[in-house]
PDBQT receptor file of N, H, CA, C and O in Angstrom, charges set to zero:
ATOM      1  N   MET A   1       0.854  -1.173   0.000  1.00  0.00    +0.000 N 
ATOM      2  CA  MET A   1       0.000   0.000   0.000  1.00  0.00    +0.000 C 
ATOM      3  C   MET A   1       0.892   1.225   0.000  1.00  0.00    +0.000 C 
ATOM      4  O   MET A   1       1.898   1.292   0.707  1.00  0.00    +0.000 OA
ATOM      5  N   LYS A   2       0.501   2.180  -0.803  1.00  0.00    +0.000 N 
ATOM      6  H   LYS A   2      -0.316   2.125  -1.378  1.00  0.00    +0.000 HD
ATOM      7  CA  LYS A   2       1.209   3.459  -0.875  1.00  0.00    +0.000 C 
ATOM      8  C   LYS A   2       0.233   4.574  -0.539  1.00  0.00    +0.000 C 
ATOM      9  O   LYS A   2      -0.975   4.434  -0.729  1.00  0.00    +0.000 OA
ATOM     10  N   CYS A   3       0.766   5.682  -0.039  1.00  0.00    +0.000 N 
ATOM     11  H   CYS A   3       1.747   5.796   0.115  1.00  0.00    +0.000 HD
ATOM     12  CA  CYS A   3      -0.048   6.862   0.283  1.00  0.00    +0.000 C 
ATOM     13  C   CYS A   3       0.237   7.959  -0.730  1.00  0.00    +0.000 C 
ATOM     14  O   CYS A   3       1.394   8.283  -0.998  1.00  0.00    +0.000 OA
ATOM     15  N   ALA A   4      -0.820   8.525  -1.290  1.00  0.00    +0.000 N 
ATOM     16  H   ALA A   4      -1.760   8.261  -1.073  1.00  0.00    +0.000 HD
ATOM     17  CA  ALA A   4      -0.691   9.657  -2.200  1.00  0.00    +0.000 C 
ATOM     18  C   ALA A   4      -1.069  10.917  -1.432  1.00  0.00    +0.000 C 
ATOM     19  O   ALA A   4      -2.192  11.061  -0.949  1.00  0.00    +0.000 OA
ATOM     20  N   ARG A   5      -0.120  11.807  -1.335  1.00  0.00    +0.000 N 
ATOM     21  H   ARG A   5       0.792  11.690  -1.727  1.00  0.00    +0.000 HD
ATOM     22  CA  ARG A   5      -0.364  13.077  -0.659  1.00  0.00    +0.000 C 
ATOM     23  C   ARG A   5      -0.715  14.142  -1.702  1.00  0.00    +0.000 C 
ATOM     24  O   ARG A   5      -0.730  13.855  -2.899  1.00  0.00    +0.000 OA
ATOM     25  N   ASP A   6      -0.992  15.352  -1.259  1.00  0.00    +0.000 N 
ATOM     26  H   ASP A   6      -0.979  15.585  -0.287  1.00  0.00    +0.000 HD
ATOM     27  CA  ASP A   6      -1.326  16.453  -2.181  1.00  0.00    +0.000 C 
ATOM     28  C   ASP A   6      -0.273  16.577  -3.275  1.00  0.00    +0.000 C 
ATOM     29  O   ASP A   6       0.924  16.635  -2.995  1.00  0.00    +0.000 OA
ATOM     30  N   GLY A   7      -0.731  16.619  -4.524  1.00  0.00    +0.000 N 
ATOM     31  H   GLY A   7      -1.703  16.572  -4.752  1.00  0.00    +0.000 HD
ATOM     32  CA  GLY A   7       0.170  16.817  -5.651  1.00  0.00    +0.000 C 
ATOM     33  C   GLY A   7       0.833  15.560  -6.179  1.00  0.00    +0.000 C 
ATOM     34  O   GLY A   7       1.546  15.628  -7.181  1.00  0.00    +0.000 OA
ATOM     35  N   GLU A   8       0.627  14.413  -5.545  1.00  0.00    +0.000 N 
ATOM     36  H   GLU A   8       0.048  14.358  -4.732  1.00  0.00    +0.000 HD
ATOM     37  CA  GLU A   8       1.232  13.163  -6.013  1.00  0.00    +0.000 C 
ATOM     38  C   GLU A   8       0.229  12.385  -6.853  1.00  0.00    +0.000 C 
ATOM     39  O   GLU A   8      -0.974  12.412  -6.591  1.00  0.00    +0.000 OA
ATOM     40  N   SER A   9       0.731  11.703  -7.848  1.00  0.00    +0.000 N 
ATOM     41  H   SER A   9       1.708  11.681  -8.060  1.00  0.00    +0.000 HD
ATOM     42  CA  SER A   9      -0.114  10.949  -8.765  1.00  0.00    +0.000 C 
ATOM     43  C   SER A   9      -0.467   9.574  -8.180  1.00  0.00    +0.000 C 
ATOM     44  O   SER A   9       0.428   8.772  -7.910  1.00  0.00    +0.000 OA
ATOM     45  N   PRO A  10      -1.761   9.297  -7.983  1.00  0.00    +0.000 N 
ATOM     46  CA  PRO A  10      -2.155   7.970  -7.501  1.00  0.00    +0.000 C 
ATOM     47  C   PRO A  10      -1.760   6.859  -8.470  1.00  0.00    +0.000 C 
ATOM     48  O   PRO A  10      -1.415   5.757  -8.042  1.00  0.00    +0.000 OA
ATOM     49  N   GLU A  11      -1.807   7.138  -9.766  1.00  0.00    +0.000 N 
ATOM     50  H   GLU A  11      -2.087   8.032 -10.113  1.00  0.00    +0.000 HD
ATOM     51  CA  GLU A  11      -1.429   6.133 -10.757  1.00  0.00    +0.000 C 
ATOM     52  C   GLU A  11       0.046   5.760 -10.635  1.00  0.00    +0.000 C 
ATOM     53  O   GLU A  11       0.406   4.588 -10.742  1.00  0.00    +0.000 OA
ATOM     54  N   LYS A  12       0.895   6.759 -10.411  1.00  0.00    +0.000 N 
ATOM     55  H   LYS A  12       0.602   7.712 -10.324  1.00  0.00    +0.000 HD
ATOM     56  CA  LYS A  12       2.329   6.495 -10.233  1.00  0.00    +0.000 C 
ATOM     57  C   LYS A  12       2.561   5.695  -8.947  1.00  0.00    +0.000 C 
ATOM     58  O   LYS A  12       3.382   4.778  -8.922  1.00  0.00    +0.000 OA
ATOM     59  N   LYS A  13       1.844   6.042  -7.895  1.00  0.00    +0.000 N 
ATOM     60  H   LYS A  13       1.177   6.786  -7.915  1.00  0.00    +0.000 HD
ATOM     61  CA  LYS A  13       1.971   5.316  -6.630  1.00  0.00    +0.000 C 
ATOM     62  C   LYS A  13       1.518   3.864  -6.779  1.00  0.00    +0.000 C 
ATOM     63  O   LYS A  13       2.101   2.969  -6.167  1.00  0.00    +0.000 OA
ATOM     64  N   LEU A  14       0.478   3.623  -7.591  1.00  0.00    +0.000 N 
ATOM     65  H   LEU A  14       0.004   4.351  -8.088  1.00  0.00    +0.000 HD
ATOM     66  CA  LEU A  14       0.013   2.253  -7.819  1.00  0.00    +0.000 C 
ATOM     67  C   LEU A  14       1.094   1.448  -8.524  1.00  0.00    +0.000 C 
ATOM     68  O   LEU A  14       1.339   0.295  -8.169  1.00  0.00    +0.000 OA
ATOM     69  N   GLU A  15       1.744   2.044  -9.520  1.00  0.00    +0.000 N 
ATOM     70  H   GLU A  15       1.545   2.980  -9.809  1.00  0.00    +0.000 HD
ATOM     71  CA  GLU A  15       2.833   1.353 -10.218  1.00  0.00    +0.000 C 
ATOM     72  C   GLU A  15       3.990   1.051  -9.267  1.00  0.00    +0.000 C 
ATOM     73  O   GLU A  15       4.598  -0.016  -9.349  1.00  0.00    +0.000 OA
ATOM     74  N   GLU A  16       4.296   1.983  -8.369  1.00  0.00    +0.000 N 
ATOM     75  H   GLU A  16       3.803   2.850  -8.303  1.00  0.00    +0.000 HD
ATOM     76  CA  GLU A  16       5.347   1.754  -7.372  1.00  0.00    +0.000 C 
ATOM     77  C   GLU A  16       4.981   0.587  -6.453  1.00  0.00    +0.000 C 
ATOM     78  O   GLU A  16       5.828  -0.247  -6.135  1.00  0.00    +0.000 OA
ATOM     79  N   ALA A  17       3.729   0.533  -6.032  1.00  0.00    +0.000 N 
ATOM     80  H   ALA A  17       3.041   1.211  -6.290  1.00  0.00    +0.000 HD
ATOM     81  CA  ALA A  17       3.280  -0.546  -5.144  1.00  0.00    +0.000 C 
ATOM     82  C   ALA A  17       3.367  -1.899  -5.843  1.00  0.00    +0.000 C 
ATOM     83  O   ALA A  17       3.814  -2.878  -5.245  1.00  0.00    +0.000 OA
ATOM     84  N   LYS A  18       2.940  -1.958  -7.111  1.00  0.00    +0.000 N 
ATOM     85  H   LYS A  18       2.577  -1.163  -7.596  1.00  0.00    +0.000 HD
ATOM     86  CA  LYS A  18       3.005  -3.221  -7.857  1.00  0.00    +0.000 C 
ATOM     87  C   LYS A  18       4.453  -3.665  -8.029  1.00  0.00    +0.000 C 
ATOM     88  O   LYS A  18       4.766  -4.845  -7.870  1.00  0.00    +0.000 OA
ATOM     89  N   ALA A  19       5.328  -2.730  -8.352  1.00  0.00    +0.000 N 
ATOM     90  H   ALA A  19       5.074  -1.772  -8.481  1.00  0.00    +0.000 HD
ATOM     91  CA  ALA A  19       6.744  -3.068  -8.529  1.00  0.00    +0.000 C 
ATOM     92  C   ALA A  19       7.355  -3.573  -7.226  1.00  0.00    +0.000 C 
ATOM     93  O   ALA A  19       8.158  -4.506  -7.238  1.00  0.00    +0.000 OA
ATOM     94  N   GLN A  20       6.983  -2.968  -6.109  1.00  0.00    +0.000 N 
ATOM     95  H   GLN A  20       6.331  -2.210  -6.099  1.00  0.00    +0.000 HD
ATOM     96  CA  GLN A  20       7.512  -3.396  -4.813  1.00  0.00    +0.000 C 
ATOM     97  C   GLN A  20       7.047  -4.808  -4.470  1.00  0.00    +0.000 C 
ATOM     98  O   GLN A  20       7.831  -5.611  -3.963  1.00  0.00    +0.000 OA
ATOM     99  N   ILE A  21       5.788  -5.119  -4.740  1.00  0.00    +0.000 N 
ATOM    100  H   ILE A  21       5.151  -4.467  -5.152  1.00  0.00    +0.000 HD
ATOM    101  CA  ILE A  21       5.258  -6.464  -4.472  1.00  0.00    +0.000 C 
ATOM    102  C   ILE A  21       6.025  -7.501  -5.280  1.00  0.00    +0.000 C 
ATOM    103  O   ILE A  21       6.413  -8.543  -4.752  1.00  0.00    +0.000 OA
ATOM    104  N   LEU A  22       6.244  -7.217  -6.559  1.00  0.00    +0.000 N 
ATOM    105  H   LEU A  22       5.928  -6.370  -6.988  1.00  0.00    +0.000 HD
ATOM    106  CA  LEU A  22       6.946  -8.173  -7.415  1.00  0.00    +0.000 C 
ATOM    107  C   LEU A  22       8.425  -8.285  -7.052  1.00  0.00    +0.000 C 
ATOM    108  O   LEU A  22       8.989  -9.378  -7.086  1.00  0.00    +0.000 OA
ATOM    109  N   LYS A  23       9.053  -7.169  -6.709  1.00  0.00    +0.000 N 
ATOM    110  H   LYS A  23       8.595  -6.281  -6.682  1.00  0.00    +0.000 HD
ATOM    111  CA  LYS A  23      10.477  -7.173  -6.361  1.00  0.00    +0.000 C 
ATOM    112  C   LYS A  23      10.740  -8.012  -5.115  1.00  0.00    +0.000 C 
ATOM    113  O   LYS A  23      11.697  -8.785  -5.072  1.00  0.00    +0.000 OA
ATOM    114  N   HIS A  24       9.897  -7.860  -4.111  1.00  0.00    +0.000 N 
ATOM    115  H   HIS A  24       9.119  -7.232  -4.146  1.00  0.00    +0.000 HD
ATOM    116  CA  HIS A  24      10.111  -8.552  -2.838  1.00  0.00    +0.000 C 
ATOM    117  C   HIS A  24       9.380  -9.884  -2.758  1.00  0.00    +0.000 C 
ATOM    118  O   HIS A  24       9.527 -10.618  -1.780  1.00  0.00    +0.000 OA
ATOM    119  N   ASP A  25       8.595 -10.199  -3.781  1.00  0.00    +0.000 N 
ATOM    120  H   ASP A  25       8.476  -9.603  -4.575  1.00  0.00    +0.000 HD
ATOM    121  CA  ASP A  25       7.890 -11.474  -3.863  1.00  0.00    +0.000 C 
ATOM    122  C   ASP A  25       6.996 -11.720  -2.645  1.00  0.00    +0.000 C 
ATOM    123  O   ASP A  25       6.905 -12.843  -2.150  1.00  0.00    +0.000 OA
ATOM    124  N   TYR A  26       6.340 -10.660  -2.171  1.00  0.00    +0.000 N 
ATOM    125  H   TYR A  26       6.414  -9.748  -2.573  1.00  0.00    +0.000 HD
ATOM    126  CA  TYR A  26       5.476 -10.773  -0.998  1.00  0.00    +0.000 C 
ATOM    127  C   TYR A  26       4.386 -11.822  -1.214  1.00  0.00    +0.000 C 
ATOM    128  O   TYR A  26       3.762 -11.865  -2.274  1.00  0.00    +0.000 OA
ATOM    129  N   GLY A  27       4.164 -12.652  -0.223  1.00  0.00    +0.000 N 
ATOM    130  H   GLY A  27       4.671 -12.616   0.638  1.00  0.00    +0.000 HD
ATOM    131  CA  GLY A  27       3.077 -13.618  -0.253  1.00  0.00    +0.000 C 
ATOM    132  C   GLY A  27       3.418 -14.955  -0.855  1.00  0.00    +0.000 C 
ATOM    133  O   GLY A  27       2.645 -15.900  -0.698  1.00  0.00    +0.000 OA
ATOM    134  N   ASN A  28       4.533 -15.080  -1.534  1.00  0.00    +0.000 N 
ATOM    135  H   ASN A  28       5.161 -14.312  -1.662  1.00  0.00    +0.000 HD
ATOM    136  CA  ASN A  28       4.869 -16.357  -2.169  1.00  0.00    +0.000 C 
ATOM    137  C   ASN A  28       5.619 -17.316  -1.248  1.00  0.00    +0.000 C 
ATOM    138  O   ASN A  28       6.047 -18.384  -1.687  1.00  0.00    +0.000 OA
ATOM    139  N   TYR A  29       5.779 -16.954   0.000  1.00  0.00    +0.000 N 
ATOM    140  H   TYR A  29       5.432 -16.087   0.356  1.00  0.00    +0.000 HD
ATOM    141  CA  TYR A  29       6.471 -17.845   0.933  1.00  0.00    +0.000 C 
ATOM    142  C   TYR A  29       5.505 -18.828   1.588  1.00  0.00    +0.000 C 
ATOM    143  O   TYR A  29       5.922 -19.655   2.399  1.00  0.00    +0.000 OA
ATOM    144  N   ILE A  30       4.233 -18.748   1.249  1.00  0.00    +0.000 N 
ATOM    145  H   ILE A  30       3.894 -18.077   0.591  1.00  0.00    +0.000 HD
ATOM    146  CA  ILE A  30       3.237 -19.676   1.786  1.00  0.00    +0.000 C 
ATOM    147  C   ILE A  30       2.852 -20.643   0.657  1.00  0.00    +0.000 C 
ATOM    148  O   ILE A  30       1.925 -20.360  -0.102  1.00  0.00    +0.000 OA
ATOM    149  N   PRO A  31       3.544 -21.766   0.539  1.00  0.00    +0.000 N 
ATOM    150  CA  PRO A  31       3.324 -22.653  -0.604  1.00  0.00    +0.000 C 
ATOM    151  C   PRO A  31       2.004 -23.436  -0.550  1.00  0.00    +0.000 C 
ATOM    152  O   PRO A  31       1.551 -23.934  -1.580  1.00  0.00    +0.000 OA
ATOM    153  N   VAL A  32       1.396 -23.552   0.600  1.00  0.00    +0.000 N 
ATOM    154  H   VAL A  32       1.764 -23.147   1.438  1.00  0.00    +0.000 HD
ATOM    155  CA  VAL A  32       0.206 -24.390   0.746  1.00  0.00    +0.000 C 
ATOM    156  C   VAL A  32      -1.042 -23.727   0.164  1.00  0.00    +0.000 C 
ATOM    157  O   VAL A  32      -1.900 -24.404  -0.402  1.00  0.00    +0.000 OA
ATOM    158  N   LYS A  33      -1.142 -22.421   0.302  1.00  0.00    +0.000 N 
ATOM    159  H   LYS A  33      -0.446 -21.870   0.762  1.00  0.00    +0.000 HD
ATOM    160  CA  LYS A  33      -2.343 -21.716  -0.133  1.00  0.00    +0.000 C 
ATOM    161  C   LYS A  33      -2.045 -20.750  -1.274  1.00  0.00    +0.000 C 
ATOM    162  O   LYS A  33      -0.985 -20.125  -1.314  1.00  0.00    +0.000 OA
ATOM    163  N   LYS A  34      -2.990 -20.637  -2.195  1.00  0.00    +0.000 N 
ATOM    164  H   LYS A  34      -3.851 -21.145  -2.162  1.00  0.00    +0.000 HD
ATOM    165  CA  LYS A  34      -2.876 -19.637  -3.242  1.00  0.00    +0.000 C 
ATOM    166  C   LYS A  34      -3.140 -18.278  -2.611  1.00  0.00    +0.000 C 
ATOM    167  O   LYS A  34      -4.110 -18.104  -1.873  1.00  0.00    +0.000 OA
ATOM    168  N   THR A  35      -2.279 -17.324  -2.903  1.00  0.00    +0.000 N 
ATOM    169  H   THR A  35      -1.491 -17.465  -3.503  1.00  0.00    +0.000 HD
ATOM    170  CA  THR A  35      -2.374 -16.003  -2.309  1.00  0.00    +0.000 C 
ATOM    171  C   THR A  35      -2.766 -14.982  -3.360  1.00  0.00    +0.000 C 
ATOM    172  O   THR A  35      -2.232 -14.984  -4.469  1.00  0.00    +0.000 OA
ATOM    173  N   ARG A  36      -3.695 -14.114  -3.011  1.00  0.00    +0.000 N 
ATOM    174  H   ARG A  36      -4.129 -14.112  -2.110  1.00  0.00    +0.000 HD
ATOM    175  CA  ARG A  36      -4.073 -13.005  -3.885  1.00  0.00    +0.000 C 
ATOM    176  C   ARG A  36      -3.408 -11.755  -3.342  1.00  0.00    +0.000 C 
ATOM    177  O   ARG A  36      -3.625 -11.373  -2.193  1.00  0.00    +0.000 OA
ATOM    178  N   ARG A  37      -2.600 -11.125  -4.173  1.00  0.00    +0.000 N 
ATOM    179  H   ARG A  37      -2.423 -11.435  -5.107  1.00  0.00    +0.000 HD
ATOM    180  CA  ARG A  37      -1.865  -9.934  -3.750  1.00  0.00    +0.000 C 
ATOM    181  C   ARG A  37      -2.464  -8.699  -4.432  1.00  0.00    +0.000 C 
ATOM    182  O   ARG A  37      -2.742  -8.718  -5.631  1.00  0.00    +0.000 OA
ATOM    183  N   PHE A  38      -2.656  -7.645  -3.668  1.00  0.00    +0.000 N 
ATOM    184  H   PHE A  38      -2.430  -7.630  -2.694  1.00  0.00    +0.000 HD
ATOM    185  CA  PHE A  38      -3.238  -6.416  -4.181  1.00  0.00    +0.000 C 
ATOM    186  C   PHE A  38      -2.324  -5.237  -3.876  1.00  0.00    +0.000 C 
ATOM    187  O   PHE A  38      -1.770  -5.124  -2.783  1.00  0.00    +0.000 OA
ATOM    188  N   ALA A  39      -2.180  -4.370  -4.858  1.00  0.00    +0.000 N 
ATOM    189  H   ALA A  39      -2.629  -4.462  -5.747  1.00  0.00    +0.000 HD
ATOM    190  CA  ALA A  39      -1.514  -3.083  -4.656  1.00  0.00    +0.000 C 
ATOM    191  C   ALA A  39      -2.626  -2.057  -4.466  1.00  0.00    +0.000 C 
ATOM    192  O   ALA A  39      -3.610  -2.055  -5.207  1.00  0.00    +0.000 OA
ATOM    193  N   MET A  40      -2.467  -1.189  -3.473  1.00  0.00    +0.000 N 
ATOM    194  H   MET A  40      -1.668  -1.191  -2.872  1.00  0.00    +0.000 HD
ATOM    195  CA  MET A  40      -3.498  -0.184  -3.191  1.00  0.00    +0.000 C 
ATOM    196  C   MET A  40      -2.859   1.175  -2.959  1.00  0.00    +0.000 C 
ATOM    197  O   MET A  40      -1.714   1.284  -2.522  1.00  0.00    +0.000 OA
ATOM    198  N   VAL A  41      -3.634   2.204  -3.264  1.00  0.00    +0.000 N 
ATOM    199  H   VAL A  41      -4.564   2.116  -3.619  1.00  0.00    +0.000 HD
ATOM    200  CA  VAL A  41      -3.192   3.576  -3.027  1.00  0.00    +0.000 C 
ATOM    201  C   VAL A  41      -4.229   4.271  -2.159  1.00  0.00    +0.000 C 
ATOM    202  O   VAL A  41      -5.407   4.353  -2.507  1.00  0.00    +0.000 OA
ATOM    203  N   PHE A  42      -3.761   4.769  -1.026  1.00  0.00    +0.000 N 
ATOM    204  H   PHE A  42      -2.804   4.703  -0.743  1.00  0.00    +0.000 HD
ATOM    205  CA  PHE A  42      -4.607   5.521  -0.104  1.00  0.00    +0.000 C 
ATOM    206  C   PHE A  42      -4.358   7.002  -0.337  1.00  0.00    +0.000 C 
ATOM    207  O   PHE A  42      -3.215   7.458  -0.296  1.00  0.00    +0.000 OA
ATOM    208  N   SER A  43      -5.423   7.752  -0.580  1.00  0.00    +0.000 N 
ATOM    209  H   SER A  43      -6.352   7.382  -0.613  1.00  0.00    +0.000 HD
ATOM    210  CA  SER A  43      -5.320   9.199  -0.773  1.00  0.00    +0.000 C 
ATOM    211  C   SER A  43      -5.454   9.888   0.581  1.00  0.00    +0.000 C 
ATOM    212  O   SER A  43      -6.480   9.769   1.252  1.00  0.00    +0.000 OA
ATOM    213  N   VAL A  44      -4.411  10.604   0.971  1.00  0.00    +0.000 N 
ATOM    214  H   VAL A  44      -3.578  10.700   0.426  1.00  0.00    +0.000 HD
ATOM    215  CA  VAL A  44      -4.439  11.321   2.240  1.00  0.00    +0.000 C 
ATOM    216  C   VAL A  44      -5.495  12.433   2.209  1.00  0.00    +0.000 C 
ATOM    217  O   VAL A  44      -6.271  12.552   3.157  1.00  0.00    +0.000 OA
ATOM    218  N   PRO A  45      -5.548  13.257   1.142  1.00  0.00    +0.000 N 
ATOM    219  CA  PRO A  45      -6.570  14.319   1.139  1.00  0.00    +0.000 C 
ATOM    220  C   PRO A  45      -8.005  13.789   1.134  1.00  0.00    +0.000 C 
ATOM    221  O   PRO A  45      -8.884  14.376   1.765  1.00  0.00    +0.000 OA
ATOM    222  N   GLU A  46      -8.245  12.683   0.427  1.00  0.00    +0.000 N 
ATOM    223  H   GLU A  46      -7.531  12.206  -0.086  1.00  0.00    +0.000 HD
ATOM    224  CA  GLU A  46      -9.601  12.142   0.341  1.00  0.00    +0.000 C 
ATOM    225  C   GLU A  46      -9.939  11.171   1.469  1.00  0.00    +0.000 C 
ATOM    226  O   GLU A  46     -11.107  10.842   1.681  1.00  0.00    +0.000 OA
ATOM    227  N   GLN A  47      -8.921  10.716   2.186  1.00  0.00    +0.000 N 
ATOM    228  H   GLN A  47      -7.973  10.983   2.013  1.00  0.00    +0.000 HD
ATOM    229  CA  GLN A  47      -9.087   9.787   3.299  1.00  0.00    +0.000 C 
ATOM    230  C   GLN A  47      -9.773   8.484   2.884  1.00  0.00    +0.000 C 
ATOM    231  O   GLN A  47     -10.668   7.992   3.572  1.00  0.00    +0.000 OA
ATOM    232  N   LYS A  48      -9.332   7.929   1.735  1.00  0.00    +0.000 N 
ATOM    233  H   LYS A  48      -8.605   8.328   1.176  1.00  0.00    +0.000 HD
ATOM    234  CA  LYS A  48      -9.870   6.649   1.284  1.00  0.00    +0.000 C 
ATOM    235  C   LYS A  48      -8.910   6.021   0.274  1.00  0.00    +0.000 C 
ATOM    236  O   LYS A  48      -8.008   6.676  -0.247  1.00  0.00    +0.000 OA
ATOM    237  N   ILE A  49      -9.135   4.731   0.014  1.00  0.00    +0.000 N 
ATOM    238  H   ILE A  49      -9.868   4.199   0.437  1.00  0.00    +0.000 HD
ATOM    239  CA  ILE A  49      -8.367   4.034  -1.014  1.00  0.00    +0.000 C 
ATOM    240  C   ILE A  49      -8.946   4.450  -2.355  1.00  0.00    +0.000 C 
ATOM    241  O   ILE A  49     -10.144   4.299  -2.598  1.00  0.00    +0.000 OA
ATOM    242  N   VAL A  50      -8.081   4.980  -3.232  1.00  0.00    +0.000 N 
ATOM    243  H   VAL A  50      -7.108   5.102  -3.035  1.00  0.00    +0.000 HD
ATOM    244  CA  VAL A  50      -8.549   5.503  -4.507  1.00  0.00    +0.000 C 
ATOM    245  C   VAL A  50      -8.240   4.584  -5.683  1.00  0.00    +0.000 C 
ATOM    246  O   VAL A  50      -8.913   4.657  -6.710  1.00  0.00    +0.000 OA
ATOM    247  N   LEU A  51      -7.238   3.726  -5.552  1.00  0.00    +0.000 N 
ATOM    248  H   LEU A  51      -6.691   3.667  -4.717  1.00  0.00    +0.000 HD
ATOM    249  CA  LEU A  51      -6.902   2.782  -6.613  1.00  0.00    +0.000 C 
ATOM    250  C   LEU A  51      -6.469   1.456  -5.994  1.00  0.00    +0.000 C 
ATOM    251  O   LEU A  51      -5.862   1.422  -4.924  1.00  0.00    +0.000 OA
ATOM    252  N   SER A  52      -6.794   0.369  -6.687  1.00  0.00    +0.000 N 
ATOM    253  H   SER A  52      -7.288   0.397  -7.557  1.00  0.00    +0.000 HD
ATOM    254  CA  SER A  52      -6.299  -0.937  -6.275  1.00  0.00    +0.000 C 
ATOM    255  C   SER A  52      -6.259  -1.831  -7.506  1.00  0.00    +0.000 C 
ATOM    256  O   SER A  52      -7.016  -1.652  -8.460  1.00  0.00    +0.000 OA
ATOM    257  N   GLU A  53      -5.353  -2.795  -7.453  1.00  0.00    +0.000 N 
ATOM    258  H   GLU A  53      -4.738  -2.941  -6.678  1.00  0.00    +0.000 HD
ATOM    259  CA  GLU A  53      -5.199  -3.729  -8.564  1.00  0.00    +0.000 C 
ATOM    260  C   GLU A  53      -4.586  -5.015  -8.052  1.00  0.00    +0.000 C 
ATOM    261  O   GLU A  53      -3.666  -4.992  -7.234  1.00  0.00    +0.000 OA
ATOM    262  N   GLU A  54      -5.091  -6.124  -8.529  1.00  0.00    +0.000 N 
ATOM    263  H   GLU A  54      -5.838  -6.143  -9.194  1.00  0.00    +0.000 HD
ATOM    264  CA  GLU A  54      -4.505  -7.416  -8.153  1.00  0.00    +0.000 C 
ATOM    265  C   GLU A  54      -3.203  -7.611  -8.925  1.00  0.00    +0.000 C 
ATOM    266  O   GLU A  54      -3.114  -7.321 -10.118  1.00  0.00    +0.000 OA
ATOM    267  N   VAL A  55      -2.190  -8.112  -8.204  1.00  0.00    +0.000 N 
ATOM    268  H   VAL A  55      -2.261  -8.347  -7.235  1.00  0.00    +0.000 HD
ATOM    269  CA  VAL A  55      -0.876  -8.327  -8.820  1.00  0.00    +0.000 C 
ATOM    270  C   VAL A  55      -0.676  -9.809  -9.009  1.00  0.00    +0.000 C 
ATOM    271  O   VAL A  55       0.364 -10.232  -9.514  1.00  0.00    +0.000 OA
TER     272      VAL A  55
């Protein structure tokens, strides 16, 4: 999850979150269960999640 503050692009933050998930391979250390990984962007000014995507 990434936070978008005033003046920051939520779309750019979503791409950063997806890249971080793939780089660190989060969630793949649990071989028994299939894991669904999501990248999300929380907007500080709007106080809500504004973008999300399954990775």
